[in-house]
N, C-alpha and C positions, 0 to 999 in steps of 0.2 A: 424769371427763375436762373440765378448763375450759382457756381460752384458753393461760392460764400453763403448765400440765401441758402443752400440743398445743408451745409454743413451746420450751420444754426439751427436750421431745422430738425435737423438726423438729433441733434445732440437735446433739443427739448423731447421729442420723443422717447429718448433712450432715459432721460432723467425722470420722465412721467411714471414710464413702465418699472424703470429701475427702484423707484419708490415702494413699488408692490411686490415686485419680481425680487426677492432679497437675494446680495450674493451671486448674483449669475449676470455681472456687466458683460464678460467676455463671451458670453452667451448670445444675450442680447444684440452686441454688438455684430456677429456671426450673423444673426437672423435679419439685422437691417443692410449687412451687406447683400445677403441673398436677394432680400427684396428690389433693392436698388438694382439688382443685377438683371430682375426679371427672371428667378431661377426657383425650379421648386426645392422644395429642403425634404427631407427623411429626417426625422427624430427618433433616434435609438436609444431607449434606458428602459428602467424599470418603472412600473406603474408608481403615481404619486408624488413626481416631481417638478410638476408644474407645466408639462409639456402643452396640454391645451389651453390652459392659464395663458399661457405664453403667446400662442396662436390667437386667441380671442382677444386680447390685449394690443397687439398690432393691427387688427382690424378694426377695433373701434375708435383708436387714434388716428387711422390714416382715411376714415370715412367709407368704408369698405364693405359692401353687403356680404355678409359673413353666414356659411351654412358649416356645421359638424354633421358627417356623416358616420355612424360608428358601424364598423368593420365587424361581421359575424360570418361562421361557416353558411348559414340559410340566406344572405346577400344575393341579390341576383343582378346583371350586370343592369336591368332594364330599371331596376332599383337608383341606378345612380344616373343614367341619363334620362330617365324619361319615357313615355310611351305615347305610341297614338291612342285616343280613346274616341270610341263611335258615340257621336251626339245624336241623338235622334230628331233635335229639333231642328238640325237644320239637312240632317241626313247624310251626313258627312264624317271622315274622322280627324279629330283636330288633336294637336300633339299635345299633351302636358308635360311641361319640363319638368328635368327630376333635379335633386339638390348640387347637381355638378354646375347648374345655371347659376352661378353667383360670382364674386368678384375674389374671394378667399375662401377657398376650401379646406376644411381642415379633416384629413382620412383617417380617423382616430382607429386604433390598433391594427393597420392595411393589413400585416401580416395574421390574424385572425380569420379572413376569408379564403375561400377556394381559390385556388391560382386563374379559374375561369373568371372569377369576377374581378381579380387584381388585376387582370389582361385588358378588362375594360377601362379601365384609366389612361390606356398606352394610347390610343387616339386622342386623346382631350389631352393629356399631358405632351405629346409631340407635336399634333397640328392643331393645337387649341381650337378644334371643334369636333363634333360627333355626328354620326350619321344614320340616321331612323328611319326603317321604310323607305330607302332609297332617297330621302331627302340628308342634306348639310344643315348644321344648325352651327353657326358660330360662338366661340364662348369669350371673345375677347375684340377689342377693336381699341383705336387711338384715344378714347377717353376711358375705355373700360380695361380692368386688368384682368387675367386668370392666373391665379397662382394655387398650387396645391402644396400642402402642409400636412404630409402625411407622418404618422407616429406608428412606432412597432416597437415590439417588445422582445428581448434577446429572444434568441431561439429554441434556447434550453428551457425555455416556459413551456408549461403543456398548453395544445392546443393551436400552436402556430404553424404557420408554413411559409416555408421561405418564398423570398421575391423571386421571380423571374429575371433573368440577367439584362434582358431587354429591357425592364421596367427600373432595374435600380441605376440603369445610366441615365435614364430620363431625369432624374434628381441632380442638382447642380451641388450639394453637398448634401453631407450626413454628420450631424451633428449628436454628440453626446453632451447630456446635462450635468450629470453626478449628482452625488448625495453632496447637500449643504455643511459647511463646516460645523461644528458643534455652537460658536457664535453666531452664525447666520442663522441656524434654525433656532437658538433662544430669540433674535431679533424676527424671526417667523411667527413666534407665538406671542411676542410681544404687539407686533401689528395685530393678529387676530382679535386681542382682547379691547386694544384701542378701538379697532373698528368696529364690534362689538354687531358683528354679520358673519355671515361664513362667506358671502360673496361681497362685490367690490366694481365699481364701474369707474371707467376711465374716460375722460372728456374726448370729443374728436377734437383733433390740433388741425388737421388740413383735410382736404377734399379729396378726393379720390380724382378728378383732374389734375389736382397741385401734384400727386404723386407721380402720375403719368409723367409729367413735366420732370420730375426728379430722375424718372429712369430714363429720360430723355438724355438729361445731362452728363450721364456715365458714358452716353455713345459718342461725345463728344471728345472723350479723353485720347489724347494721342498714344499710341504704342510704338517704340521704334523696330527696328530689322531687328537689333540686337535682342531688344526683350523678346521678340517672337521667336527667334532661334534658340533664345534660352528656354522658352516655354515648351518649344519643339524639342528639344532634347532631352529634357525632363520625362515628357510622354513617351517618348519613344523607348527611352531603358526602360520603363515599364514594362515594356513589352518584350525588353531582352535578357531581364534581371533572371538566373538560374531557378528562384523559387517561385517564379509565376508562370502558370498556366496561359491566363487571358491576362494581356494589359489592357490599360486604358486606350478608349477610343477617341478619333477624332472630336468627338462632342467634348472628351476629357480637355481637349486643348482650348476649345472655344469659352468652354465654363472656367477654365482657369484664367483666361483674358479678361472675362468679364468681371471675374472676382475682383481680379488686380485693378482692374479699370475705377471698380467701384469704393477698393479701398484706396485707391489715389483721389477720389472725389472727398472721401471721408477724412481723409488728411490733408484737404485743402488745396492738391495740385491739378493740374489739369494734364498730365502725363506719369505714365508710369516707371516705376523704378525695380530694381532686381527684388528688392526685399517686399514688393506687393506679392510678389509669384512666389518667393520664397517662403512666406509666412501663411499664403492660402491653398499650396499644393497639397499638403495632408487633408485639408479641409473638402477637396475636389475631387481628388485621384484615388484616395485611400479605397472608397467603398467600391471602386468601380475594378480594384484589382483582386483577382482570382489566384489563390497560390494551388501551387501542383501538391499532388497528396503527399509525399514526402515533407515539405515546408509545413503543411497542414498538421500533421501527425506529431512534427517537431515540435508543436507549438509558434511556429512563426506569426506574422502577421503582417497584414498590407502596409500598416502603420510604419512598420520597420523597415520593408521595402523602401517606401516613399521615403523616411528620414535618409538613409542610405545614398538613395540617388542624390537628394539635395545636397548631400556633404561631397558627394564624388563630382557633381557637375559644376564648373566653373562659372559665377555668376559673371556676366559683362559688366566692364567698368562704368560705360558711358551710360547716362541715364535717359537719352535723349537720340 
C-alpha cells in the first residue's frame, strides 16, 4: 500500500457512499480524513440528517465490525464496557464484553446520557482500553481499529446534557452536516423511489487490515519545522485570544497535525503544506475552545475566533 493506492481506494469509497448520501461530499471527505488520521468524530446537528447512515456506511465499506449504542438517561457505564458474570458451570466469573468491543462505535445522541455514563467513554477513547474488575481489556491492535463516532443534538433540544470538557477534547473533530439544498433533497426522494426500500446496503471494498495500512501511510507524511511552528502558533493564539476562557490543548496541536497529514495523503502528497493546516484548523480546534461569558452573551463563536487567528497568523512560504 502506497500513497497513490490509498488515494485511489479513498476515491472509490467516497464515490460509493456518495451515491447514497446525497449532497454531502464535503462532509464525507471530512469523515474520511478523520478515519485516516485515526481520530474520534463528533457529529453535531439536528435529528434526521443522516448522521447514523454515514457512520454505518463507512463501517460497511471498510469491513469493520460495527456497534451502535443508543445513549439514554438510564444507560449505565457497564452497559458500554461490559461486566463480569458468574458462571455456575465453571464456578468463576467470566467477562462478557459490552458494545464498546467493536471496530467502529456509533455513540448515538451521546448528550442524552448522564455525565456519569458519558465519562465512561473517556478511558476507552483516550487509552483504547477499559478496566473492569481490576483487569484491563484492550480495544485495539495493529490489525484492529477502534474509532468512536458520536452524534449529539444541539444543546437547546430538550433532554440533553452538555459533554464534559475532557471528553470533548478527545474528539479529533466536530462536524456539522446541515440541511440539504432543495435540489439535493429532491434527489434524495428520487433515490428512495428507485431503491424501493427504506434501507440500503453497501458492499465491502477493503478489509480492516488494509484500512490499518492506509492509516499507517499517513504516519509516513513529513512535516517540516516551519509547518510545526505554524501549528503551534495557531493553537497558542487560541489560549491568548481575549474572547477565550479556555483555549485548545496540546492534543489540539497533535490532532491538527494528524488531520493535515491525512489531507496531504488524500491530495497525493507525502508532505504537509500550509493550506492543509489552514483548511483543517476550524474542524479540529473550534470545539475545544470555550468562550468567556462576555463573548458568549455577545453572541460570539469559537469558529469566529479560529477564523480571526488564521487571518492574523502568517503562513510559512516553504512547503518542506
